Backbone as XML, in Angstrom:
<?xml version="1.0"?>
<chain id="A" units="angstrom">
  <residue number="1" name="MET">
    <atom name="N" x="5.074" y="-4.468" z="5.917"/>
    <atom name="CA" x="4.250" y="-3.407" z="6.444"/>
    <atom name="C" x="5.065" y="-2.509" z="7.363"/>
  </residue>
  <residue number="2" name="SER">
    <atom name="N" x="6.033" y="-3.054" z="8.085"/>
    <atom name="CA" x="6.789" y="-2.255" z="9.034"/>
    <atom name="C" x="7.636" y="-1.190" z="8.343"/>
  </residue>
  <residue number="3" name="LEU">
    <atom name="N" x="8.105" y="-1.446" z="7.115"/>
    <atom name="CA" x="8.893" y="-0.449" z="6.410"/>
    <atom name="C" x="8.073" y="0.809" z="6.170"/>
  </residue>
  <residue number="4" name="VAL">
    <atom name="N" x="6.845" y="0.649" z="5.701"/>
    <atom name="CA" x="5.992" y="1.809" z="5.439"/>
    <atom name="C" x="5.632" y="2.504" z="6.752"/>
  </residue>
  <residue number="5" name="GLU">
    <atom name="N" x="5.364" y="1.727" z="7.792"/>
    <atom name="CA" x="5.060" y="2.306" z="9.099"/>
    <atom name="C" x="6.257" y="3.074" z="9.647"/>
  </residue>
  <residue number="6" name="ASN">
    <atom name="N" x="7.472" y="2.568" z="9.432"/>
    <atom name="CA" x="8.671" y="3.212" z="9.963"/>
    <atom name="C" x="8.950" y="4.565" z="9.319"/>
  </residue>
  <residue number="7" name="LEU">
    <atom name="N" x="8.354" y="4.839" z="8.179"/>
    <atom name="CA" x="8.509" y="6.155" z="7.579"/>
    <atom name="C" x="7.880" y="7.229" z="8.450"/>
  </residue>
  <residue number="8" name="GLY">
    <atom name="N" x="6.940" y="6.837" z="9.308"/>
    <atom name="CA" x="6.291" y="7.791" z="10.197"/>
    <atom name="C" x="5.133" y="8.522" z="9.562"/>
  </residue>
  <residue number="9" name="CYS">
    <atom name="N" x="4.805" y="8.193" z="8.325"/>
    <atom name="CA" x="3.731" y="8.880" z="7.608"/>
    <atom name="C" x="2.380" y="8.205" z="7.801"/>
  </residue>
  <residue number="10" name="PHE">
    <atom name="N" x="2.386" y="6.899" z="8.074"/>
    <atom name="CA" x="1.148" y="6.132" z="8.063"/>
    <atom name="C" x="1.016" y="5.274" z="9.312"/>
  </residue>
  <residue number="11" name="THR">
    <atom name="N" x="-0.224" y="5.059" z="9.731"/>
    <atom name="CA" x="-0.495" y="4.157" z="10.848"/>
    <atom name="C" x="-0.640" y="2.735" z="10.312"/>
  </residue>
  <residue number="12" name="SER">
    <atom name="N" x="-0.607" y="1.766" z="11.207"/>
    <atom name="CA" x="-0.762" y="0.380" z="10.770"/>
    <atom name="C" x="-2.153" y="0.142" z="10.179"/>
  </residue>
  <residue number="13" name="ASP">
    <atom name="N" x="-3.181" y="0.814" z="10.710"/>
    <atom name="CA" x="-4.532" y="0.681" z="10.152"/>
    <atom name="C" x="-4.598" y="1.222" z="8.727"/>
  </residue>
  <residue number="14" name="GLN">
    <atom name="N" x="-3.905" y="2.330" z="8.464"/>
    <atom name="CA" x="-3.884" y="2.903" z="7.116"/>
    <atom name="C" x="-3.164" y="1.969" z="6.157"/>
  </residue>
  <residue number="15" name="VAL">
    <atom name="N" x="-2.068" y="1.381" z="6.599"/>
    <atom name="CA" x="-1.319" y="0.452" z="5.749"/>
    <atom name="C" x="-2.163" y="-0.785" z="5.452"/>
  </residue>
  <residue number="16" name="ARG">
    <atom name="N" x="-2.846" y="-1.315" z="6.462"/>
    <atom name="CA" x="-3.708" y="-2.490" z="6.250"/>
    <atom name="C" x="-4.821" y="-2.182" z="5.247"/>
  </residue>
  <residue number="17" name="ALA">
    <atom name="N" x="-5.433" y="-0.998" z="5.376"/>
    <atom name="CA" x="-6.505" y="-0.624" z="4.448"/>
    <atom name="C" x="-5.979" y="-0.523" z="3.020"/>
  </residue>
  <residue number="18" name="ALA">
    <atom name="N" x="-4.799" y="0.054" z="2.847"/>
    <atom name="CA" x="-4.215" y="0.183" z="1.511"/>
    <atom name="C" x="-3.881" y="-1.187" z="0.928"/>
  </residue>
  <residue number="19" name="LEU">
    <atom name="N" x="-3.338" y="-2.074" z="1.747"/>
    <atom name="CA" x="-3.032" y="-3.422" z="1.269"/>
    <atom name="C" x="-4.298" y="-4.169" z="0.894"/>
  </residue>
  <residue number="20" name="LYS">
    <atom name="N" x="-5.353" y="-3.985" z="1.671"/>
    <atom name="CA" x="-6.634" y="-4.627" z="1.359"/>
    <atom name="C" x="-7.194" y="-4.094" z="0.040"/>
  </residue>
  <residue number="21" name="GLN">
    <atom name="N" x="-7.097" y="-2.789" z="-0.155"/>
    <atom name="CA" x="-7.615" y="-2.160" z="-1.377"/>
    <atom name="C" x="-6.860" y="-2.629" z="-2.613"/>
  </residue>
  <residue number="22" name="THR">
    <atom name="N" x="-5.565" y="-2.899" z="-2.472"/>
    <atom name="CA" x="-4.735" y="-3.253" z="-3.627"/>
    <atom name="C" x="-4.450" y="-4.743" z="-3.720"/>
  </residue>
  <residue number="23" name="GLY">
    <atom name="N" x="-5.205" y="-5.547" z="-2.996"/>
    <atom name="CA" x="-5.043" y="-6.989" z="-3.082"/>
    <atom name="C" x="-3.728" y="-7.496" z="-2.517"/>
  </residue>
  <residue number="24" name="GLY">
    <atom name="N" x="-3.147" y="-6.763" z="-1.576"/>
    <atom name="CA" x="-1.908" y="-7.194" z="-0.932"/>
    <atom name="C" x="-0.638" y="-6.813" z="-1.667"/>
  </residue>
  <residue number="25" name="ALA">
    <atom name="N" x="-0.749" y="-6.062" z="-2.750"/>
    <atom name="CA" x="0.437" y="-5.658" z="-3.512"/>
    <atom name="C" x="1.103" y="-4.467" z="-2.821"/>
  </residue>
  <residue number="26" name="ALA">
    <atom name="N" x="2.293" y="-4.677" z="-2.270"/>
    <atom name="CA" x="2.963" y="-3.646" z="-1.478"/>
    <atom name="C" x="3.262" y="-2.387" z="-2.286"/>
  </residue>
  <residue number="27" name="ASP">
    <atom name="N" x="3.715" y="-2.550" z="-3.529"/>
    <atom name="CA" x="4.042" y="-1.368" z="-4.333"/>
    <atom name="C" x="2.795" y="-0.556" z="-4.661"/>
  </residue>
  <residue number="28" name="ARG">
    <atom name="N" x="1.706" y="-1.252" z="-4.981"/>
    <atom name="CA" x="0.457" y="-0.542" z="-5.273"/>
    <atom name="C" x="-0.121" y="0.077" z="-4.016"/>
  </residue>
  <residue number="29" name="ALA">
    <atom name="N" x="0.055" y="-0.585" z="-2.867"/>
    <atom name="CA" x="-0.442" y="-0.040" z="-1.597"/>
    <atom name="C" x="0.308" y="1.241" z="-1.241"/>
  </residue>
  <residue number="30" name="ALA">
    <atom name="N" x="1.621" y="1.247" z="-1.426"/>
    <atom name="CA" x="2.397" y="2.461" z="-1.153"/>
    <atom name="C" x="1.952" y="3.588" z="-2.079"/>
  </residue>
  <residue number="31" name="ASP">
    <atom name="N" x="1.745" y="3.277" z="-3.346"/>
    <atom name="CA" x="1.264" y="4.285" z="-4.295"/>
    <atom name="C" x="-0.114" y="4.796" z="-3.874"/>
  </residue>
  <residue number="32" name="TRP">
    <atom name="N" x="-1.002" y="3.904" z="-3.457"/>
    <atom name="CA" x="-2.349" y="4.300" z="-3.026"/>
    <atom name="C" x="-2.272" y="5.223" z="-1.819"/>
  </residue>
  <residue number="33" name="LEU">
    <atom name="N" x="-1.426" y="4.887" z="-0.846"/>
    <atom name="CA" x="-1.291" y="5.723" z="0.355"/>
    <atom name="C" x="-0.805" y="7.125" z="0.003"/>
  </residue>
  <residue number="34" name="PHE">
    <atom name="N" x="0.252" y="7.204" z="-0.801"/>
    <atom name="CA" x="0.803" y="8.516" z="-1.144"/>
    <atom name="C" x="-0.139" y="9.326" z="-2.023"/>
  </residue>
  <residue number="35" name="SER">
    <atom name="N" x="-0.936" y="8.673" z="-2.848"/>
    <atom name="CA" x="-1.856" y="9.415" z="-3.720"/>
    <atom name="C" x="-3.112" y="9.874" z="-2.989"/>
  </residue>
  <residue number="36" name="HIS">
    <atom name="N" x="-3.344" y="9.384" z="-1.758"/>
    <atom name="CA" x="-4.507" y="9.808" z="-0.969"/>
    <atom name="C" x="-4.100" y="10.573" z="0.291"/>
  </residue>
  <residue number="37" name="MET">
    <atom name="N" x="-2.892" y="11.127" z="0.300"/>
    <atom name="CA" x="-2.381" y="11.808" z="1.494"/>
    <atom name="C" x="-3.236" y="13.004" z="1.917"/>
  </residue>
  <residue number="38" name="ASP">
    <atom name="N" x="-3.879" y="13.691" z="0.967"/>
    <atom name="CA" x="-4.661" y="14.885" z="1.307"/>
    <atom name="C" x="-5.820" y="14.568" z="2.242"/>
  </residue>
  <residue number="39" name="ASP">
    <atom name="N" x="-6.487" y="13.423" z="2.051"/>
    <atom name="CA" x="-7.610" y="13.031" z="2.903"/>
    <atom name="C" x="-7.598" y="11.518" z="3.070"/>
  </residue>
  <residue number="40" name="LEU">
    <atom name="N" x="-6.557" y="11.022" z="3.700"/>
    <atom name="CA" x="-6.368" y="9.586" z="3.834"/>
    <atom name="C" x="-7.459" y="8.946" z="4.672"/>
  </residue>
  <residue number="41" name="ASP">
    <atom name="N" x="-7.831" y="9.573" z="5.780"/>
    <atom name="CA" x="-8.876" y="9.002" z="6.625"/>
    <atom name="C" x="-10.219" y="8.967" z="5.901"/>
  </residue>
  <residue number="42" name="GLY">
    <atom name="N" x="-10.514" y="9.986" z="5.110"/>
    <atom name="CA" x="-11.746" y="10.002" z="4.325"/>
    <atom name="C" x="-11.755" y="8.916" z="3.264"/>
  </residue>
  <residue number="43" name="ALA">
    <atom name="N" x="-10.602" y="8.695" z="2.622"/>
    <atom name="CA" x="-10.503" y="7.650" z="1.598"/>
    <atom name="C" x="-10.694" y="6.272" z="2.218"/>
  </residue>
  <residue number="44" name="ILE">
    <atom name="N" x="-10.143" y="6.071" z="3.411"/>
    <atom name="CA" x="-10.300" y="4.783" z="4.089"/>
    <atom name="C" x="-11.737" y="4.578" z="4.530"/>
  </residue>
  <residue number="45" name="ALA">
    <atom name="N" x="-12.377" y="5.640" z="5.016"/>
    <atom name="CA" x="-13.791" y="5.534" z="5.410"/>
    <atom name="C" x="-14.658" y="5.186" z="4.212"/>
  </residue>
  <residue number="46" name="ALA">
    <atom name="N" x="-14.360" y="5.774" z="3.054"/>
    <atom name="CA" x="-15.115" y="5.458" z="1.840"/>
    <atom name="C" x="-14.907" y="4.004" z="1.427"/>
  </residue>
  <residue number="47" name="LEU">
    <atom name="N" x="-13.681" y="3.507" z="1.583"/>
    <atom name="CA" x="-13.406" y="2.102" z="1.275"/>
    <atom name="C" x="-14.203" y="1.171" z="2.171"/>
  </residue>
  <residue number="48" name="GLU">
    <atom name="N" x="-14.229" y="1.491" z="3.462"/>
    <atom name="CA" x="-14.924" y="0.633" z="4.414"/>
    <atom name="C" x="-16.423" y="0.601" z="4.158"/>
  </residue>
  <residue number="49" name="SER">
    <atom name="N" x="-17.010" y="1.756" z="3.810"/>
    <atom name="CA" x="-18.453" y="1.772" z="3.555"/>
    <atom name="C" x="-18.802" y="1.050" z="2.257"/>
  </residue>
  <residue number="50" name="SER">
    <atom name="N" x="-17.952" y="1.189" z="1.236"/>
    <atom name="CA" x="-18.241" y="0.506" z="-0.027"/>
    <atom name="C" x="-17.922" y="-0.983" z="0.060"/>
  </residue>
  <residue number="51" name="SER">
    <atom name="N" x="-16.916" y="-1.350" z="0.865"/>
    <atom name="CA" x="-16.561" y="-2.770" z="0.949"/>
    <atom name="C" x="-17.622" y="-3.571" z="1.685"/>
  </residue>
  <residue number="52" name="SER">
    <atom name="N" x="-18.313" y="-2.952" z="2.640"/>
    <atom name="CA" x="-19.354" y="-3.701" z="3.345"/>
    <atom name="C" x="-20.534" y="-3.994" z="2.430"/>
  </residue>
  <residue number="53" name="SER">
    <atom name="N" x="-20.828" y="-3.105" z="1.484"/>
    <atom name="CA" x="-21.942" y="-3.344" z="0.571"/>
    <atom name="C" x="-21.559" y="-4.253" z="-0.592"/>
  </residue>
  <residue number="54" name="ASN">
    <atom name="N" x="-20.266" y="-4.323" z="-0.914"/>
    <atom name="CA" x="-19.813" y="-5.124" z="-2.053"/>
    <atom name="C" x="-19.179" y="-6.456" z="-1.643"/>
  </residue>
  <residue number="55" name="ALA">
    <atom name="N" x="-19.158" y="-6.773" z="-0.358"/>
    <atom name="CA" x="-18.452" y="-7.971" z="0.104"/>
    <atom name="C" x="-19.019" y="-9.248" z="-0.498"/>
  </residue>
  <residue number="56" name="ALA">
    <atom name="N" x="-20.334" y="-9.360" z="-0.567"/>
    <atom name="CA" x="-20.942" y="-10.573" z="-1.117"/>
    <atom name="C" x="-20.642" y="-10.718" z="-2.608"/>
  </residue>
  <residue number="57" name="ASP">
    <atom name="N" x="-20.706" y="-9.616" z="-3.356"/>
    <atom name="CA" x="-20.410" y="-9.661" z="-4.786"/>
    <atom name="C" x="-18.961" y="-10.052" z="-5.040"/>
  </residue>
  <residue number="58" name="GLN">
    <atom name="N" x="-18.038" y="-9.531" z="-4.229"/>
    <atom name="CA" x="-16.624" y="-9.844" z="-4.412"/>
    <atom name="C" x="-16.337" y="-11.302" z="-4.096"/>
  </residue>
  <residue number="59" name="ALA">
    <atom name="N" x="-16.990" y="-11.850" z="-3.089"/>
    <atom name="CA" x="-16.755" y="-13.246" z="-2.724"/>
    <atom name="C" x="-17.130" y="-14.168" z="-3.873"/>
  </residue>
  <residue number="60" name="VAL">
    <atom name="N" x="-18.227" y="-13.885" z="-4.557"/>
    <atom name="CA" x="-18.650" y="-14.701" z="-5.686"/>
    <atom name="C" x="-17.672" y="-14.552" z="-6.842"/>
  </residue>
  <residue number="61" name="SER">
    <atom name="N" x="-17.257" y="-13.323" z="-7.176"/>
    <atom name="CA" x="-16.359" y="-13.131" z="-8.309"/>
    <atom name="C" x="-14.972" y="-13.684" z="-8.016"/>
  </residue>
  <residue number="62" name="ASN">
    <atom name="N" x="-14.489" y="-13.593" z="-6.770"/>
    <atom name="CA" x="-13.174" y="-14.134" z="-6.438"/>
    <atom name="C" x="-13.151" y="-15.652" z="-6.506"/>
  </residue>
  <residue number="63" name="SER">
    <atom name="N" x="-14.258" y="-16.312" z="-6.188"/>
    <atom name="CA" x="-14.270" y="-17.767" z="-6.216"/>
    <atom name="C" x="-14.213" y="-18.305" z="-7.649"/>
  </residue>
  <residue number="64" name="ASN">
    <atom name="N" x="-14.604" y="-17.500" z="-8.639"/>
    <atom name="CA" x="-14.584" y="-17.913" z="-10.039"/>
    <atom name="C" x="-13.310" y="-17.491" z="-10.762"/>
  </residue>
  <residue number="65" name="GLN">
    <atom name="N" x="-12.427" y="-16.773" z="-10.089"/>
    <atom name="CA" x="-11.233" y="-16.224" z="-10.720"/>
    <atom name="C" x="-10.159" y="-17.301" z="-10.850"/>
  </residue>
  <residue number="66" name="VAL">
    <atom name="N" x="-9.575" y="-17.416" z="-12.055"/>
    <atom name="CA" x="-8.500" y="-18.365" z="-12.311"/>
    <atom name="C" x="-7.215" y="-17.578" z="-12.533"/>
  </residue>
  <residue number="67" name="LEU">
    <atom name="N" x="-6.176" y="-17.914" z="-11.771"/>
    <atom name="CA" x="-4.884" y="-17.252" z="-11.920"/>
    <atom name="C" x="-3.972" y="-18.131" z="-12.751"/>
  </residue>
  <residue number="68" name="GLU">
    <atom name="N" x="-3.387" y="-17.540" z="-13.793"/>
    <atom name="CA" x="-2.551" y="-18.313" z="-14.697"/>
    <atom name="C" x="-1.086" y="-17.898" z="-14.655"/>
  </residue>
  <residue number="69" name="ASP">
    <atom name="N" x="-0.717" y="-16.979" z="-13.777"/>
    <atom name="CA" x="0.645" y="-16.456" z="-13.812"/>
    <atom name="C" x="1.514" y="-16.940" z="-12.652"/>
  </residue>
  <residue number="70" name="GLY">
    <atom name="N" x="1.173" y="-18.031" z="-12.032"/>
    <atom name="CA" x="2.022" y="-18.600" z="-10.993"/>
    <atom name="C" x="1.644" y="-18.159" z="-9.599"/>
  </residue>
  <residue number="71" name="ASP">
    <atom name="N" x="2.516" y="-18.497" z="-8.659"/>
    <atom name="CA" x="2.252" y="-18.245" z="-7.248"/>
    <atom name="C" x="2.480" y="-16.802" z="-6.823"/>
  </residue>
  <residue number="72" name="GLY">
    <atom name="N" x="3.210" y="-16.032" z="-7.588"/>
    <atom name="CA" x="3.471" y="-14.642" z="-7.225"/>
    <atom name="C" x="4.449" y="-14.513" z="-6.076"/>
  </residue>
  <residue number="73" name="LYS">
    <atom name="N" x="5.534" y="-15.207" z="-6.135"/>
    <atom name="CA" x="6.544" y="-15.132" z="-5.079"/>
    <atom name="C" x="7.576" y="-14.077" z="-5.463"/>
  </residue>
  <residue number="74" name="TYR">
    <atom name="N" x="7.499" y="-12.937" z="-4.808"/>
    <atom name="CA" x="8.385" y="-11.825" z="-5.099"/>
    <atom name="C" x="9.073" y="-11.371" z="-3.821"/>
  </residue>
  <residue number="75" name="VAL">
    <atom name="N" x="10.218" y="-10.738" z="-3.962"/>
    <atom name="CA" x="10.942" y="-10.182" z="-2.831"/>
    <atom name="C" x="11.182" y="-8.704" z="-3.126"/>
  </residue>
  <residue number="76" name="LEU">
    <atom name="N" x="10.713" y="-7.848" z="-2.245"/>
    <atom name="CA" x="10.910" y="-6.412" z="-2.413"/>
    <atom name="C" x="12.353" y="-6.072" z="-2.100"/>
  </residue>
  <residue number="77" name="THR">
    <atom name="N" x="13.038" y="-5.431" z="-3.049"/>
    <atom name="CA" x="14.437" y="-5.068" z="-2.842"/>
    <atom name="C" x="14.646" y="-3.565" z="-2.784"/>
  </residue>
  <residue number="78" name="GLY">
    <atom name="N" x="13.643" y="-2.793" z="-3.163"/>
    <atom name="CA" x="13.778" y="-1.344" z="-3.099"/>
    <atom name="C" x="12.493" y="-0.647" z="-3.461"/>
  </residue>
  <residue number="79" name="MET">
    <atom name="N" x="12.418" y="0.614" z="-3.038"/>
    <atom name="CA" x="11.272" y="1.448" z="-3.392"/>
    <atom name="C" x="11.662" y="2.909" z="-3.227"/>
  </residue>
  <residue number="80" name="ILE">
    <atom name="N" x="10.904" y="3.775" z="-3.854"/>
    <atom name="CA" x="11.110" y="5.211" z="-3.738"/>
    <atom name="C" x="9.906" y="5.797" z="-3.029"/>
  </residue>
  <residue number="81" name="SER">
    <atom name="N" x="10.164" y="6.691" z="-2.085"/>
    <atom name="CA" x="9.069" y="7.335" z="-1.370"/>
    <atom name="C" x="9.339" y="8.835" z="-1.262"/>
  </residue>
  <residue number="82" name="HIS">
    <atom name="N" x="8.299" y="9.553" z="-0.941"/>
    <atom name="CA" x="8.389" y="10.992" z="-0.759"/>
    <atom name="C" x="8.250" y="11.307" z="0.716"/>
  </residue>
  <residue number="83" name="ILE">
    <atom name="N" x="9.162" y="12.107" z="1.231"/>
    <atom name="CA" x="9.085" y="12.534" z="2.623"/>
    <atom name="C" x="8.848" y="14.038" z="2.614"/>
  </residue>
  <residue number="84" name="GLY">
    <atom name="N" x="7.704" y="14.446" z="3.123"/>
    <atom name="CA" x="7.336" y="15.858" z="3.155"/>
    <atom name="C" x="5.840" y="16.000" z="3.282"/>
  </residue>
  <residue number="85" name="ARG">
    <atom name="N" x="5.383" y="17.215" z="3.500"/>
    <atom name="CA" x="3.965" y="17.459" z="3.714"/>
    <atom name="C" x="3.156" y="17.325" z="2.424"/>
  </residue>
  <residue number="86" name="ASN">
    <atom name="N" x="3.742" y="17.657" z="1.290"/>
    <atom name="CA" x="3.050" y="17.525" z="0.004"/>
    <atom name="C" x="4.096" y="17.484" z="-1.107"/>
  </residue>
  <residue number="87" name="THR">
    <atom name="N" x="3.652" y="17.399" z="-2.350"/>
    <atom name="CA" x="4.597" y="17.281" z="-3.465"/>
    <atom name="C" x="5.367" y="18.568" z="-3.732"/>
  </residue>
  <residue number="88" name="ASN">
    <atom name="N" x="4.924" y="19.686" z="-3.154"/>
    <atom name="CA" x="5.622" y="20.953" z="-3.344"/>
    <atom name="C" x="6.725" y="21.174" z="-2.313"/>
  </residue>
  <residue number="89" name="SER">
    <atom name="N" x="6.789" y="20.333" z="-1.292"/>
    <atom name="CA" x="7.860" y="20.450" z="-0.306"/>
    <atom name="C" x="8.288" y="19.052" z="0.114"/>
  </residue>
  <residue number="90" name="GLY">
    <atom name="N" x="9.523" y="18.932" z="0.530"/>
    <atom name="CA" x="10.052" y="17.630" z="0.906"/>
    <atom name="C" x="10.981" y="17.107" z="-0.170"/>
  </residue>
  <residue number="91" name="HIS">
    <atom name="N" x="11.249" y="15.813" z="-0.118"/>
    <atom name="CA" x="12.123" y="15.214" z="-1.123"/>
    <atom name="C" x="11.836" y="13.725" z="-1.250"/>
  </residue>
  <residue number="92" name="TYR">
    <atom name="N" x="12.261" y="13.184" z="-2.365"/>
    <atom name="CA" x="12.109" y="11.759" z="-2.623"/>
    <atom name="C" x="13.360" y="11.032" z="-2.135"/>
  </residue>
  <residue number="93" name="VAL">
    <atom name="N" x="13.169" y="9.868" z="-1.555"/>
    <atom name="CA" x="14.290" y="9.063" z="-1.091"/>
    <atom name="C" x="14.136" y="7.641" z="-1.619"/>
  </residue>
  <residue number="94" name="CYS">
    <atom name="N" x="15.238" y="6.947" z="-1.696"/>
    <atom name="CA" x="15.250" y="5.568" z="-2.170"/>
    <atom name="C" x="15.539" y="4.652" z="-0.983"/>
  </residue>
  <residue number="95" name="HIS">
    <atom name="N" x="14.721" y="3.627" z="-0.806"/>
    <atom name="CA" x="14.911" y="2.621" z="0.237"/>
    <atom name="C" x="15.382" y="1.344" z="-0.457"/>
  </residue>
  <residue number="96" name="LEU">
    <atom name="N" x="16.551" y="0.861" z="-0.093"/>
    <atom name="CA" x="17.116" y="-0.345" z="-0.698"/>
    <atom name="C" x="17.469" y="-1.357" z="0.381"/>
  </residue>
  <residue number="97" name="LYS">
    <atom name="N" x="17.275" y="-2.617" z="0.054"/>
    <atom name="CA" x="17.673" y="-3.684" z="0.965"/>
    <atom name="C" x="19.085" y="-4.109" z="0.606"/>
  </residue>
  <residue number="98" name="LYS">
    <atom name="N" x="20.028" y="-3.852" z="1.523"/>
    <atom name="CA" x="21.433" y="-4.155" z="1.283"/>
    <atom name="C" x="21.940" y="-5.019" z="2.430"/>
  </residue>
  <residue number="99" name="ASP">
    <atom name="N" x="22.443" y="-6.174" z="2.118"/>
    <atom name="CA" x="22.940" y="-7.122" z="3.113"/>
    <atom name="C" x="21.885" y="-7.433" z="4.181"/>
  </residue>
  <residue number="100" name="GLY">
    <atom name="N" x="20.621" y="-7.553" z="3.754"/>
    <atom name="CA" x="19.537" y="-7.914" z="4.655"/>
    <atom name="C" x="18.995" y="-6.777" z="5.495"/>
  </residue>
  <residue number="101" name="LYS">
    <atom name="N" x="19.499" y="-5.552" z="5.316"/>
    <atom name="CA" x="19.020" y="-4.400" z="6.087"/>
    <atom name="C" x="18.564" y="-3.308" z="5.133"/>
  </residue>
  <residue number="102" name="TRP">
    <atom name="N" x="17.552" y="-2.541" z="5.555"/>
    <atom name="CA" x="17.040" y="-1.457" z="4.736"/>
    <atom name="C" x="17.852" y="-0.205" z="4.975"/>
  </residue>
  <residue number="103" name="VAL">
    <atom name="N" x="18.293" y="0.419" z="3.888"/>
    <atom name="CA" x="19.037" y="1.678" z="3.957"/>
    <atom name="C" x="18.309" y="2.724" z="3.129"/>
  </residue>
  <residue number="104" name="ILE">
    <atom name="N" x="18.460" y="3.971" z="3.509"/>
    <atom name="CA" x="17.789" y="5.070" z="2.805"/>
    <atom name="C" x="18.845" y="5.949" z="2.151"/>
  </residue>
  <residue number="105" name="PHE">
    <atom name="N" x="18.638" y="6.280" z="0.883"/>
    <atom name="CA" x="19.503" y="7.191" z="0.151"/>
    <atom name="C" x="18.751" y="8.448" z="-0.167"/>
  </residue>
</chain>
């Protein structure tokens, strides 16, 4: 979570909401955050209002879910992000983990 926060684009609450929406998948959470940049606070408010009404339904469906693809132990080694106000300005950068430290290209 700190990598996305360190970009300076998102607050920790926004990152938590995106991770919750995407089931904890960091790559999908980053994609969700960048795709809702125009009205991120509105998208999070909509998630919170819908999640309170659907919480009971989700608890029942999650308890019946069987996972067959293992524990899901992955290590993030890189990602691409966009730095700028919108897709018409700014640039894309690559974040890679090299020798245990994150570097930006």
